[in-house]
C-alpha positions as CSV (number, residue, x, y, z in Angstrom):
1,M,78.3,-71.2,-42.1
2,K,75.3,-69.3,-40.7
3,W,74.9,-69.0,-36.9
4,I,71.3,-68.4,-35.8
5,I,70.6,-67.3,-32.3
6,E,67.1,-67.1,-30.8
7,A,67.6,-65.5,-27.3
8,G,64.6,-65.4,-24.9
9,T,64.7,-64.2,-21.4
10,T,64.5,-67.7,-20.0
11,K,66.3,-69.8,-22.6
12,T,68.5,-69.3,-25.7
13,D,68.5,-71.7,-28.6
14,S,71.1,-71.4,-31.3
15,L,72.3,-73.5,-34.2
16,V,74.8,-73.3,-37.1
17,I,73.8,-74.2,-40.6
18,S,76.5,-75.4,-43.0
19,P,76.7,-74.4,-46.7
20,N,74.9,-77.6,-47.7
21,N,72.1,-76.7,-45.2
22,D,73.0,-79.4,-42.6
23,I,72.8,-78.6,-38.9
24,H,76.4,-78.4,-37.8
25,H,76.1,-77.3,-34.2
26,Q,73.0,-76.8,-32.0
27,V,72.9,-75.8,-28.3
28,S,70.4,-74.6,-25.7
29,S,71.7,-72.3,-23.0
30,T,70.5,-69.8,-20.4
31,G,68.3,-66.9,-21.3
32,L,69.7,-63.5,-22.6
33,N,68.1,-60.1,-22.1
34,P,70.2,-57.0,-22.2
35,V,67.6,-54.8,-20.5
36,S,66.6,-56.9,-17.5
37,D,69.6,-59.2,-16.9
38,P,72.7,-57.6,-15.2
39,Y,74.8,-60.6,-16.3
40,F,73.8,-60.4,-20.0
41,Q,77.2,-59.6,-21.5
42,D,78.9,-62.4,-19.5
43,K,76.3,-64.9,-20.7
44,L,76.6,-63.7,-24.3
45,E,80.4,-64.0,-24.2
46,Q,80.1,-67.5,-22.8
47,L,77.8,-68.5,-25.7
48,C,80.3,-67.0,-28.2
49,Q,83.2,-68.9,-26.7
50,K,81.4,-72.2,-27.6
51,H,81.5,-71.2,-31.3
52,T,85.0,-69.7,-31.7
53,T,86.4,-72.8,-33.4
54,I,83.6,-72.9,-36.0
55,P,84.1,-71.0,-39.2
56,I,81.1,-68.7,-39.2
57,D,80.3,-66.3,-42.1
58,E,77.0,-64.9,-41.0
59,I,75.3,-64.3,-37.6
60,Y,71.6,-63.7,-37.1
61,Y,70.7,-62.8,-33.6
62,Y,67.0,-62.4,-32.6
63,G,66.6,-61.5,-29.0
64,S,64.3,-60.2,-26.2
65,G,65.4,-56.8,-25.0
66,C,66.7,-55.7,-28.4
67,I,64.8,-52.4,-28.1
68,N,66.9,-49.9,-29.9
69,D,70.0,-49.3,-32.1
70,M,72.2,-48.6,-29.1
71,V,71.4,-52.0,-27.5
72,N,71.7,-53.8,-30.8
73,T,75.0,-52.2,-31.6
74,K,76.5,-53.4,-28.3
75,I,75.4,-56.9,-29.0
76,E,76.8,-56.7,-32.5
77,E,80.2,-55.5,-31.0
78,V,80.4,-58.5,-28.6
79,L,79.6,-60.9,-31.4
80,K,82.1,-59.3,-33.7
81,S,84.9,-59.4,-31.0
82,Y,84.5,-63.2,-30.7
83,I,83.7,-64.0,-34.3
84,P,85.8,-61.5,-36.2
85,E,85.6,-63.4,-39.4
86,A,81.9,-63.0,-39.7
87,R,81.2,-60.8,-42.8
88,K,77.5,-60.2,-41.8
89,I,76.0,-59.7,-38.4
90,V,72.3,-59.0,-38.0
91,V,70.8,-58.2,-34.6
92,E,67.0,-57.9,-34.4
93,D,64.4,-58.2,-31.7
94,D,62.7,-61.4,-30.9
95,L,59.4,-60.3,-32.5
96,L,60.9,-60.3,-36.0
97,G,62.4,-63.7,-35.2
98,A,59.0,-65.0,-34.2
99,A,57.4,-63.5,-37.4
100,L,60.0,-65.0,-39.7
101,S,59.7,-68.3,-37.9
102,T,55.9,-68.6,-38.2
103,C,55.0,-66.4,-41.2
104,G,58.0,-66.9,-43.5
105,N,57.4,-64.4,-46.3
106,R,53.7,-64.1,-45.7
107,P,51.8,-61.3,-43.8
108,G,50.5,-62.1,-40.3
109,I,50.5,-61.1,-36.7
110,A,53.2,-62.6,-34.4
111,L,52.4,-62.8,-30.7
112,I,55.1,-63.8,-28.2
113,L,53.9,-65.2,-24.9
114,G,56.9,-66.5,-22.9
115,T,58.3,-64.8,-19.8
116,G,57.1,-61.6,-21.2
117,S,54.9,-60.7,-24.2
118,N,55.3,-58.8,-27.5
119,I,53.1,-58.4,-30.6
120,G,53.4,-57.0,-34.1
121,Y,52.1,-57.1,-37.6
122,F,54.5,-58.6,-40.1
123,D,54.0,-57.5,-43.7
124,G,56.0,-60.3,-45.2
125,V,59.3,-58.4,-44.9
126,S,59.5,-56.5,-41.6
127,I,57.4,-55.6,-38.5
128,A,55.3,-52.9,-40.0
129,D,53.2,-52.1,-36.9
130,R,53.3,-53.1,-33.3
131,V,51.9,-52.4,-29.9
132,T,54.6,-51.3,-27.5
133,S,55.0,-53.9,-24.7
134,G,56.6,-51.6,-22.2
135,G,58.5,-54.5,-20.6
136,Y,57.7,-55.9,-17.2
137,L,57.3,-52.5,-15.5
138,L,54.5,-51.4,-17.8
139,G,53.3,-54.3,-19.9
140,D,54.2,-58.0,-20.6
141,E,50.4,-58.8,-20.4
142,G,49.7,-62.5,-20.8
143,G,53.3,-63.6,-20.1
144,G,54.7,-65.9,-17.4
145,F,55.9,-62.8,-15.5
146,R,52.3,-61.6,-15.1
147,I,51.0,-65.0,-14.1
148,G,53.8,-65.4,-11.5
149,Q,53.3,-61.9,-10.2
150,N,49.6,-62.5,-9.6
151,I,50.4,-65.7,-7.7
152,Y,53.1,-64.0,-5.7
153,L,50.9,-61.1,-4.7
154,R,48.1,-63.4,-3.6
155,Y,50.6,-65.3,-1.6
156,C,51.9,-62.2,0.2
157,R,48.4,-61.0,0.9
158,G,47.1,-64.3,2.2
159,L,44.6,-64.7,-0.6
160,L,45.6,-68.3,-1.5
161,T,44.1,-71.4,0.2
162,K,46.2,-73.2,2.8
163,D,47.1,-75.9,0.3
164,E,48.1,-73.3,-2.3
165,T,50.1,-71.4,0.2
166,D,51.9,-74.5,1.3
167,I,52.8,-75.3,-2.3
168,V,54.5,-72.0,-2.8
169,T,56.2,-72.0,0.6
170,S,57.7,-75.4,0.0
171,G,58.6,-74.8,-3.6
172,H,60.5,-71.5,-3.0
173,Q,61.4,-71.8,0.7
174,L,59.4,-68.7,1.6
175,T,56.9,-67.5,4.1
176,P,54.2,-64.9,3.4
177,K,55.8,-62.6,5.9
178,S,59.3,-62.7,4.3
179,A,58.1,-62.8,0.7
180,V,58.1,-59.0,0.0
181,H,61.6,-58.5,1.5
182,R,62.9,-61.5,-0.5
183,L,61.6,-60.1,-3.7
184,Y,63.4,-56.8,-3.3
185,Q,66.7,-58.6,-2.7
186,E,66.6,-60.3,-6.0
187,D,69.1,-59.3,-8.7
188,N,66.5,-60.2,-11.4
189,P,63.0,-59.6,-10.0
190,R,61.4,-60.2,-13.3
191,Q,62.8,-63.7,-13.7
192,Y,62.1,-64.4,-10.1
193,L,58.5,-63.5,-10.3
194,A,58.1,-65.4,-13.6
195,S,59.3,-68.6,-11.9
196,F,56.1,-68.6,-9.8
197,S,54.0,-69.1,-12.9
198,R,54.9,-72.8,-12.7
199,Y,52.5,-73.2,-9.8
200,I,49.4,-72.1,-11.8
201,N,48.4,-75.7,-12.5
202,Q,48.6,-76.6,-8.8
203,M,46.1,-73.8,-7.9
204,T,42.4,-74.6,-7.4
205,D,40.1,-74.1,-10.4
206,H,38.8,-71.0,-8.8
207,T,42.2,-69.4,-8.3
208,Q,43.3,-70.4,-11.8
209,E,40.2,-68.7,-13.3
210,L,40.7,-65.5,-11.4
211,I,44.4,-65.2,-12.4
212,L,44.2,-66.4,-16.0
213,N,41.1,-64.4,-16.8
214,H,42.8,-61.3,-15.4
215,V,46.0,-61.9,-17.2
216,F,44.6,-62.8,-20.6
217,D,41.8,-60.2,-20.6
218,N,44.5,-57.6,-20.2
219,L,46.4,-59.2,-23.0
220,L,43.4,-59.1,-25.3
221,E,42.4,-55.5,-24.5
222,G,45.8,-54.0,-24.2
223,M,47.7,-55.7,-27.0
224,V,45.8,-58.0,-29.3
225,L,42.6,-56.1,-30.3
226,P,44.3,-52.7,-30.8
227,L,46.6,-54.3,-33.4
228,W,44.2,-56.8,-35.0
229,R,41.5,-54.2,-35.6
230,N,44.0,-52.4,-38.0
231,H,45.3,-55.7,-39.4
232,P,42.6,-58.4,-39.3
233,V,44.9,-61.3,-40.3
234,E,45.9,-64.6,-38.8
235,I,47.7,-64.6,-35.5
236,H,50.7,-66.9,-34.8
237,L,51.5,-67.5,-31.2
238,V,55.1,-68.2,-30.0
239,G,56.4,-69.2,-26.6
240,S,55.9,-71.6,-23.7
241,I,52.9,-69.8,-22.2
242,S,51.1,-69.7,-25.6
243,C,51.5,-73.5,-26.1
244,H,50.6,-74.3,-22.5
245,F,47.3,-72.4,-22.6
246,K,46.6,-73.1,-26.3
247,D,42.9,-74.1,-25.9
248,R,42.1,-71.2,-23.6
249,L,43.7,-68.7,-26.1
250,V,42.0,-70.3,-29.1
251,D,38.6,-69.8,-27.3
252,M,39.5,-66.3,-26.3
253,L,40.5,-65.2,-29.8
254,G,37.6,-67.1,-31.3
255,K,35.1,-64.9,-29.5
256,F,36.3,-62.0,-31.7
257,N,36.5,-64.2,-34.8
258,I,40.3,-64.0,-34.7
259,I,41.9,-66.9,-36.4
260,A,44.8,-68.5,-34.4
261,G,47.3,-69.9,-36.8
262,S,50.4,-71.8,-35.5
263,F,51.4,-72.4,-31.9
264,V,55.2,-72.7,-31.6
265,K,57.1,-73.2,-28.3
266,S,60.4,-72.1,-29.7
267,P,61.0,-70.1,-33.0
268,I,64.4,-71.8,-33.7
269,K,63.0,-74.5,-35.9
270,G,61.1,-72.0,-38.1
271,L,64.1,-69.7,-38.2
272,K,66.2,-72.7,-39.4
273,H,63.8,-73.2,-42.2
274,Y,63.6,-69.5,-43.1
275,H,67.4,-69.1,-43.3
276,R,67.8,-72.3,-45.2
277,Y,65.1,-71.9,-47.9
278,E,63.2,-68.6,-47.8
279,Q,65.7,-65.9,-47.0
280,N,66.9,-65.4,-50.5
281,Q,63.6,-65.9,-52.4
């Protein structure tokens, strides 16, 4: 049995493929990020406990926050402690998972736009070049975090209309005066700010344009163009934000003659196909 895990910051999708390539067990659970989530290990252990009765031979973990060998080794150790019979455990970052899901064995650029953002050039085997995201403190351009952050800042500074302010106040039980204090009490400020991105469609057209133009212009200039100019290939977009703003992103990329390939909300379906049919080709 192969256990495939696609762990995003907001949501984790996983499934088990049986030797005859049937889906044996598929679950969606809370997000996992070893860098930004203080409860990461507890959540990963809870996920493992759901699979201890299944005879798993191979584990493939593709996750946000898998930024170096030290982090990846710790994840591997947790997986091994709960699934000791697994003869193969692979832990890679979510960018490789997105590339395998959308490109298969073909070259292309994978761009993740979910809570955060990540981009890399896939040569058909591995991520051969990338632009460092820097995480939410330095980067994450174009992601839900940046959209939510912009809404939150405008709310704190009184830059939203009365109706927009009332929407945020009601939705999060806040006041503009208490908002800054509330933010700094949060255990996971990144996820908290990202949750405000859900209000973007309830903003006026003017506010939407201001926020989205700012967020996506930074994405284009800081992440997409620096990579695409060295690797002018098709870009595949993965994540909830990329699908929600598909038309806007297609128009933005089209101005630079960049071809947008697939738009995929979750990579798990493509990873299932890859590990079923393409992995050993």
